[in-house]
C-alpha positions as CSV (number, residue, x, y, z in Angstrom):
1,X,0.0,0.0,0.0
2,X,2.9,2.4,0.8
3,X,4.4,1.8,-2.7
4,X,1.0,2.5,-4.3
5,X,0.6,5.7,-2.4
6,X,4.1,6.8,-3.3
7,X,3.5,5.9,-6.9
8,X,0.2,7.8,-7.1
9,X,1.9,10.9,-5.5
10,X,4.8,10.7,-7.9
11,X,2.5,10.3,-11.0
12,X,0.2,13.2,-9.8
13,X,3.1,15.6,-9.3
14,X,4.7,14.7,-12.7
15,X,1.4,15.0,-14.6
16,X,0.5,18.3,-12.9
17,X,3.8,20.0,-13.8
18,X,3.8,18.6,-17.3
19,X,0.2,19.7,-17.9
20,X,1.0,23.2,-16.5
21,X,4.0,23.6,-18.9
22,X,2.0,22.3,-21.9
23,X,-0.7,24.9,-21.2
24,X,1.9,27.6,-21.0
25,X,3.3,26.6,-24.4
26,X,-0.2,26.5,-25.9
27,X,-0.8,30.0,-24.5
28,X,2.5,31.3,-25.9
29,X,1.7,29.9,-29.4
30,X,-1.7,31.6,-29.3
31,X,0.0,35.0,-28.7
32,X,0.7,35.0,-32.4
33,X,-1.6,36.5,-35.0
34,X,-4.4,34.5,-36.5
35,X,-3.7,32.5,-39.6
36,X,-6.4,30.3,-41.1
37,X,-4.9,26.9,-41.8
38,X,-7.9,24.5,-41.8
39,X,-8.5,24.0,-45.5
40,X,-8.0,20.8,-47.5
41,X,-8.2,18.4,-44.5
42,X,-7.4,15.3,-46.6
43,X,-4.1,16.7,-47.7
44,X,-3.3,17.9,-44.2
45,X,-3.8,14.4,-42.8
46,X,-1.7,13.0,-45.6
47,X,1.1,15.4,-44.8
48,X,0.9,14.4,-41.1
49,X,1.2,10.7,-41.9
50,X,3.9,11.1,-44.5
51,X,6.1,13.6,-42.9
52,X,5.6,13.3,-39.1
53,X,4.8,9.6,-38.8
54,X,6.5,8.3,-42.0
55,X,9.5,10.7,-41.8
56,X,9.6,10.9,-45.5
57,X,12.3,13.7,-45.7
58,X,14.5,11.9,-43.3
59,X,15.1,9.3,-46.0
60,X,17.1,11.7,-48.0
61,X,19.9,10.1,-45.9
62,X,18.8,6.5,-45.6
63,X,21.2,5.3,-43.0
64,X,20.5,8.2,-40.6
65,X,16.7,7.8,-41.3
66,X,16.8,4.1,-40.4
67,X,18.7,4.8,-37.1
68,X,16.3,7.6,-36.3
69,X,13.3,5.3,-37.1
70,X,14.7,2.7,-34.7
71,X,15.1,5.3,-31.9
72,X,11.7,7.0,-32.6
73,X,9.5,4.0,-33.3
74,X,11.2,1.9,-30.7
75,X,10.9,4.4,-27.9
76,X,7.3,5.2,-28.7
77,X,6.2,1.6,-29.0
78,X,8.1,0.4,-25.9
79,X,6.4,3.2,-23.9
80,X,3.1,1.4,-24.5
81,X,4.4,-0.8,-21.8
82,X,4.2,2.2,-19.5
83,X,0.4,1.6,-19.4
84,X,1.1,-1.7,-17.7
85,X,3.6,-0.2,-15.3
86,X,1.2,2.6,-14.6
87,X,-1.6,0.3,-13.7
88,X,0.7,-2.0,-11.7
89,X,1.8,1.1,-9.7
90,X,-1.8,2.0,-8.9
91,X,-3.2,-1.4,-8.3
92,X,-0.2,-2.9,-6.6
93,X,0.1,-5.7,-9.1
94,X,3.0,-7.0,-11.1
95,X,2.9,-7.8,-14.9
96,X,-0.9,-7.2,-14.9
97,X,-1.3,-8.0,-18.6
98,X,0.4,-11.4,-18.5
99,X,-2.5,-13.5,-17.3
100,X,-4.9,-11.4,-19.3
101,X,-3.1,-11.8,-22.6
102,X,-1.9,-15.3,-21.9
103,X,1.8,-16.1,-21.2
104,X,2.6,-17.1,-24.7
105,X,1.3,-13.9,-26.3
106,X,2.7,-11.8,-23.5
107,X,6.1,-13.4,-24.0
108,X,6.0,-12.6,-27.8
109,X,5.1,-8.9,-27.0
110,X,7.9,-8.6,-24.5
111,X,10.3,-10.2,-27.0
112,X,9.3,-7.6,-29.6
113,X,9.8,-4.8,-27.0
114,X,13.2,-6.1,-26.2
115,X,14.3,-6.2,-29.8
116,X,13.1,-2.6,-30.1
117,X,14.9,-1.6,-26.9
118,X,18.2,-3.0,-28.2
119,X,17.7,-1.1,-31.5
120,X,17.1,2.1,-29.5
121,X,20.3,1.6,-27.6
122,X,22.3,0.9,-30.8
123,X,20.8,4.0,-32.5
124,X,21.4,6.3,-29.5
125,X,25.0,5.1,-29.2
126,X,25.7,5.8,-32.9
127,X,24.1,9.3,-32.6
128,X,26.2,10.1,-29.5
129,X,29.3,9.1,-31.5
130,X,28.2,11.3,-34.4
131,X,27.7,14.3,-32.2
132,X,30.7,13.9,-29.9
133,X,33.4,11.9,-31.6
134,X,33.1,12.2,-35.4
135,X,31.4,15.6,-35.0
136,X,29.2,16.0,-38.0
137,X,29.6,19.6,-39.3
138,X,26.0,20.7,-38.7
139,X,26.3,19.8,-35.0
140,X,29.3,22.1,-34.5
141,X,27.7,25.4,-35.5
142,X,27.9,28.4,-32.9
143,X,24.2,28.3,-32.1
144,X,24.6,24.8,-30.6
145,X,27.2,25.8,-28.0
146,X,26.2,25.3,-24.4
147,X,22.8,23.9,-23.4
148,X,21.5,23.0,-26.9
149,X,24.5,20.7,-27.4
150,X,24.2,19.2,-24.0
151,X,20.4,18.8,-24.4
152,X,20.8,16.3,-27.2
153,X,23.3,14.3,-25.2
154,X,21.0,14.3,-22.1
155,X,18.2,12.9,-24.2
156,X,20.2,10.2,-25.9
157,X,21.8,9.1,-22.6
158,X,18.4,9.1,-20.9
159,X,17.0,6.8,-23.6
160,X,19.9,4.4,-23.3
161,X,19.4,4.3,-19.5
162,X,15.7,3.8,-19.7
163,X,16.0,1.0,-22.2
164,X,18.7,-0.7,-20.1
165,X,16.5,-0.5,-17.0
166,X,13.7,-2.1,-19.0
167,X,15.9,-5.0,-20.1
168,X,17.2,-5.6,-16.6
169,X,13.7,-5.7,-15.2
170,X,12.9,-8.4,-17.8
171,X,16.1,-10.4,-17.0
172,X,15.2,-10.4,-13.3
173,X,11.5,-11.4,-13.9
174,X,12.6,-14.0,-16.4
175,X,14.6,-15.7,-13.7
176,X,12.1,-15.1,-10.9
177,X,9.0,-16.5,-12.6
178,X,8.4,-19.1,-9.9
179,X,8.3,-16.8,-6.9
180,X,4.5,-16.6,-6.2
181,X,5.0,-14.6,-3.0
182,X,5.9,-11.5,-4.9
183,X,4.3,-12.4,-8.2
184,X,1.3,-14.2,-6.8
185,X,-0.6,-14.4,-10.1
186,X,2.2,-16.3,-11.7
187,X,1.6,-20.0,-10.9
188,X,4.8,-22.0,-10.4
189,X,3.9,-24.2,-13.4
190,X,4.3,-21.3,-15.7
191,X,8.1,-21.3,-15.9
192,X,8.2,-20.4,-19.6
193,X,10.3,-18.5,-22.2
194,X,9.9,-14.9,-21.3
195,X,12.0,-12.6,-23.5
196,X,14.2,-13.1,-26.6
197,X,17.1,-11.4,-24.8
198,X,16.2,-11.5,-21.1
199,X,15.7,-15.3,-20.9
200,X,19.0,-16.3,-22.5
201,X,20.9,-13.7,-20.4
202,X,19.4,-15.0,-17.2
203,X,20.4,-18.5,-18.2
204,X,23.9,-17.4,-19.2
205,X,24.6,-15.8,-15.8
206,X,22.8,-18.7,-14.0
207,X,20.2,-16.5,-12.4
208,X,17.6,-18.7,-10.8
209,X,15.1,-18.8,-7.9
210,X,17.9,-19.6,-5.4
211,X,18.8,-15.9,-5.3
212,X,15.3,-14.5,-5.9
213,X,15.4,-12.0,-3.0
214,X,18.4,-10.3,-4.6
215,X,16.7,-10.4,-8.0
216,X,13.5,-8.9,-6.5
217,X,15.4,-6.0,-5.1
218,X,17.2,-5.4,-8.4
219,X,13.9,-5.6,-10.3
220,X,12.1,-3.3,-7.9
221,X,14.9,-0.8,-8.0
222,X,15.0,-0.8,-11.8
223,X,11.2,-0.6,-11.9
224,X,11.1,2.6,-9.7
225,X,14.1,4.1,-11.6
226,X,12.4,3.3,-14.9
227,X,9.1,4.9,-14.1
228,X,10.7,7.9,-12.3
229,X,12.9,8.4,-15.4
230,X,9.8,8.3,-17.6
231,X,8.2,11.0,-15.5
232,X,11.4,13.1,-15.4
233,X,11.7,12.7,-19.2
234,X,8.0,13.8,-19.5
235,X,8.7,17.0,-17.6
236,X,12.0,17.7,-19.3
237,X,10.5,17.3,-22.8
238,X,8.7,20.7,-23.0
239,X,12.1,22.5,-22.2
240,X,13.9,20.5,-24.8
241,X,14.3,20.4,-28.5
242,X,12.8,16.9,-28.2
243,X,9.3,18.5,-27.9
244,X,9.2,17.9,-31.6
245,X,8.3,14.3,-30.7
246,X,4.9,15.6,-29.9
247,X,4.6,18.8,-32.0
248,X,5.8,17.2,-35.3
249,X,2.3,15.9,-35.8
250,X,0.2,19.1,-35.4
251,X,2.9,21.1,-37.1
252,X,2.8,18.9,-40.2
253,X,-0.9,18.9,-40.2
254,X,-1.1,22.7,-40.1
255,X,1.7,23.3,-42.6
256,X,1.1,26.0,-45.2
257,X,-0.1,24.4,-48.4
258,X,0.7,27.3,-50.7
259,X,3.3,26.8,-53.4
260,X,6.8,26.8,-51.8
261,X,8.5,30.2,-52.4
262,X,5.2,32.1,-52.8
263,X,5.3,35.2,-50.6
264,X,2.2,36.5,-48.9
265,X,1.3,40.1,-49.9
266,X,-0.2,42.6,-47.5
267,X,-3.6,43.4,-49.1
268,X,-3.6,47.1,-47.9
269,X,-0.1,47.7,-49.4
270,X,-1.1,45.9,-52.6
271,X,-4.1,48.2,-52.8
272,X,-1.8,51.3,-52.4
273,X,0.5,50.1,-55.1
274,X,-2.3,49.3,-57.5
275,X,-4.0,52.7,-57.0
276,X,-0.7,54.6,-57.5
277,X,-0.6,53.1,-61.0
278,X,-4.3,52.8,-61.7
279,X,-6.3,55.3,-59.6
280,X,-9.4,54.6,-61.6
281,X,-9.7,51.2,-59.8
282,X,-10.4,52.8,-56.5
283,X,-14.0,51.4,-56.5
284,X,-12.4,47.9,-56.4
285,X,-10.9,48.6,-53.0
286,X,-13.5,50.0,-50.6
287,X,-12.4,51.3,-47.2
288,X,-9.4,53.3,-46.2
289,X,-8.0,51.5,-43.1
290,X,-4.3,51.6,-42.8
291,X,-2.4,48.7,-41.4
292,X,-1.3,49.0,-37.7
293,X,2.1,47.3,-38.4
294,X,4.2,46.2,-41.3
295,X,5.8,42.8,-40.8
296,X,7.0,41.6,-37.4
297,X,9.2,43.2,-34.8
298,X,8.5,40.8,-32.0
299,X,7.0,37.4,-31.5
300,X,3.5,38.6,-31.0
301,X,3.6,40.1,-34.5
302,X,4.2,36.7,-36.1
303,X,1.5,34.2,-36.8
304,X,0.7,31.4,-34.4
305,X,1.9,28.9,-37.0
306,X,5.4,30.5,-37.0
307,X,5.4,30.3,-33.2
308,X,4.5,26.6,-33.4
309,X,7.3,26.1,-35.9
310,X,9.7,27.5,-33.3
311,X,8.6,25.1,-30.6
312,X,8.6,22.2,-33.1
313,X,12.1,22.8,-34.3
314,X,14.4,19.8,-33.5
315,X,17.6,21.8,-34.1
316,X,18.8,19.1,-36.6
317,X,20.5,21.7,-38.6
318,X,19.5,20.5,-42.1
319,X,18.2,23.9,-42.9
320,X,21.4,25.6,-42.0
321,X,23.5,23.0,-43.8
322,X,21.5,23.6,-47.0
323,X,21.6,27.5,-46.7
324,X,23.8,29.0,-49.4
325,X,24.4,32.1,-47.3
326,X,25.6,30.1,-44.4
327,X,27.8,28.0,-46.7
328,X,29.6,31.1,-47.9
329,X,30.4,32.2,-44.3
330,X,27.6,34.7,-43.8
331,X,26.1,35.0,-40.3
332,X,22.6,33.7,-41.3
333,X,21.6,30.3,-39.8
334,X,17.9,29.4,-40.3
335,X,18.2,27.0,-37.3
336,X,19.4,30.0,-35.1
337,X,16.4,32.0,-36.3
338,X,14.1,29.2,-35.0
339,X,16.0,28.9,-31.8
340,X,16.0,32.6,-31.2
341,X,12.2,32.8,-31.8
342,X,11.5,30.1,-29.3
343,X,13.8,31.7,-26.7
344,X,12.2,35.1,-27.2
345,X,8.7,33.5,-27.0
346,X,9.6,31.7,-23.7
347,X,11.0,35.0,-22.3
348,X,7.7,36.8,-23.2
349,X,5.7,33.9,-21.7
350,X,7.7,34.1,-18.5
351,X,7.1,37.9,-18.3
352,X,3.4,37.3,-18.7
353,X,3.4,34.8,-15.9
354,X,5.3,37.2,-13.6
355,X,4.0,40.6,-14.5
356,X,0.8,40.1,-16.5
357,X,-0.2,40.3,-20.2
358,X,0.6,44.1,-20.7
359,X,4.1,43.9,-19.4
360,X,6.9,45.0,-21.7
361,X,10.6,44.5,-21.2
362,X,11.6,46.8,-24.0
363,X,13.2,44.0,-25.9
364,X,12.2,42.6,-29.3
365,X,13.0,39.6,-31.4
366,X,14.3,41.9,-34.2
367,X,17.5,43.5,-32.9
368,X,17.9,41.8,-29.5
369,X,17.9,38.3,-30.8
370,X,18.1,38.4,-34.6
371,X,20.5,40.9,-36.2
372,X,20.1,43.0,-39.4
373,X,23.1,41.3,-40.8
374,X,21.4,37.9,-40.6
375,X,18.2,39.0,-42.2
376,X,20.0,40.7,-45.2
377,X,22.0,37.6,-45.9
378,X,18.9,35.6,-46.8
379,X,18.4,35.0,-50.5
380,X,14.9,33.6,-50.1
381,X,15.9,30.5,-52.0
382,X,13.7,28.2,-49.8
383,X,16.4,25.7,-49.3
384,X,15.7,25.7,-45.5
385,X,12.0,25.1,-46.1
386,X,12.7,22.3,-48.5
387,X,15.0,20.5,-46.2
388,X,13.0,20.5,-43.0
389,X,11.7,17.1,-42.1
390,X,8.5,18.4,-40.4
391,X,7.6,21.3,-42.7
392,X,8.9,24.2,-40.6
393,X,9.4,27.5,-42.5
394,X,12.2,29.7,-41.2
395,X,11.8,31.8,-44.3
396,X,8.4,33.0,-43.2
397,X,9.9,34.4,-40.0
398,X,12.8,36.0,-41.9
399,X,10.5,37.7,-44.4
400,X,8.3,39.1,-41.7
401,X,11.2,40.5,-39.7
402,X,12.7,41.9,-42.8
403,X,9.4,43.5,-43.8
404,X,9.4,45.3,-40.5
405,X,13.0,46.3,-40.9
406,X,12.3,47.9,-44.2
407,X,8.8,49.2,-43.9
408,X,8.7,50.2,-40.2
409,X,12.3,51.3,-39.6
410,X,13.4,52.3,-43.2
411,X,16.5,50.3,-42.5
412,X,17.8,49.3,-46.0
413,X,21.1,49.3,-47.7
414,X,21.8,52.3,-50.0
415,X,21.4,50.1,-53.1
416,X,17.9,49.1,-52.0
417,X,17.0,52.7,-51.2
418,X,18.0,53.8,-54.6
419,X,16.0,51.0,-56.2
420,X,12.9,51.8,-54.2
421,X,13.2,55.5,-55.1
422,X,13.5,54.6,-58.8
423,X,10.5,52.2,-58.6
424,X,8.4,54.9,-57.0
425,X,9.4,57.7,-59.4
426,X,10.2,55.9,-62.6
427,X,8.2,52.6,-62.3
428,X,11.5,50.7,-62.9
429,X,14.7,49.9,-60.8
430,X,16.9,52.1,-63.1
431,X,17.5,55.8,-62.7
432,X,16.2,57.2,-65.9
433,X,12.9,58.5,-67.2
434,X,10.1,56.1,-68.0
435,X,10.0,57.7,-71.5
436,X,13.6,56.6,-72.1
437,X,13.1,52.9,-71.2
438,X,12.9,51.7,-74.9
439,X,15.9,53.7,-76.1
440,X,18.1,50.6,-76.0
441,X,16.1,49.3,-79.0
442,X,17.5,52.2,-81.2
443,X,21.0,51.2,-80.4
């Protein structure tokens, strides 16, 4: 009974803090401007299954994709076993599903889980080597210094530990099947094959019922460490880049479906441009409301989808690795843009929690986090958008920030200012009269 009470308290505290943080993230995302993204539901479901569940873009690099699939699918499926652990913790039982499913079917399921656990361990070890020993180039960029780099290692090591604890639990139970004082619903006649790895290992090390007290202590210790680790992982997840495990699905579902590279015009600005050339079309544009803001200076000026993109980013760096500006040594890194947006959004959310919705800290995403140099380096080639495995668009944020930079702050290079002036006065980028535009034909 004491163990059941402790388990319920641990589970309650873990679920409370996780729920609280998730609600905070949802609130932060909804600070963004409205953007209708509920059209074409069939295509959206297709995108979610192909890109989030099927990880289609990951298979541009098949070896890495297979390893990632092992880690992802293995970790998710094995955690179905948490349901049994959770019910055992509440009810005070052990291996609750074994008599329900039948020992043969249960052994088959456990064997499948063990295979997946071993694959997860192998995948995590290889990823640790790639990050820390071979040092893949996209994991050595400046924006990954400090916590972002450690974060990935923490998660990989945690997954290895959790899978190891799972296997040790099975090894101990495989050896201790006949102990009907602790596992009272296992009849002594059911000494059967238990797991594809756990049973051979228990036989190899000659673990049997003669030392069952020791095995019970080891098994119970691993059980508590495993479930405590799961709860800790659950609460670490919202603070980590691995939040993409959850958000990849809604983010892919709500991805923008317009043609890649198509830029969104501001209707009121478009109206002004049209009327400057064709004032006779004024009747087509009723109303004279002026926009409150051009582009985005801070996170609240971005759309909610861009803010979800920021939280969904896995910091894999494929966008930055594909960015031609970054490849030529310029300061721009699309991954950093996403990380900066998430960091600023978290800061804004914390300020709201402490001081209320109207508080301002006199800081903005543009300037305090993302520099003018970064924004000007972008060529809008869409390589970052094309490379993202879960349909994130760093370019959308870059364009909104740059729109604010140009239209709100009039902060443009001299070459741009000359071009804008020529467009306004001569309806062409060149500095000569509109009447002289065809003179080149005479030459």
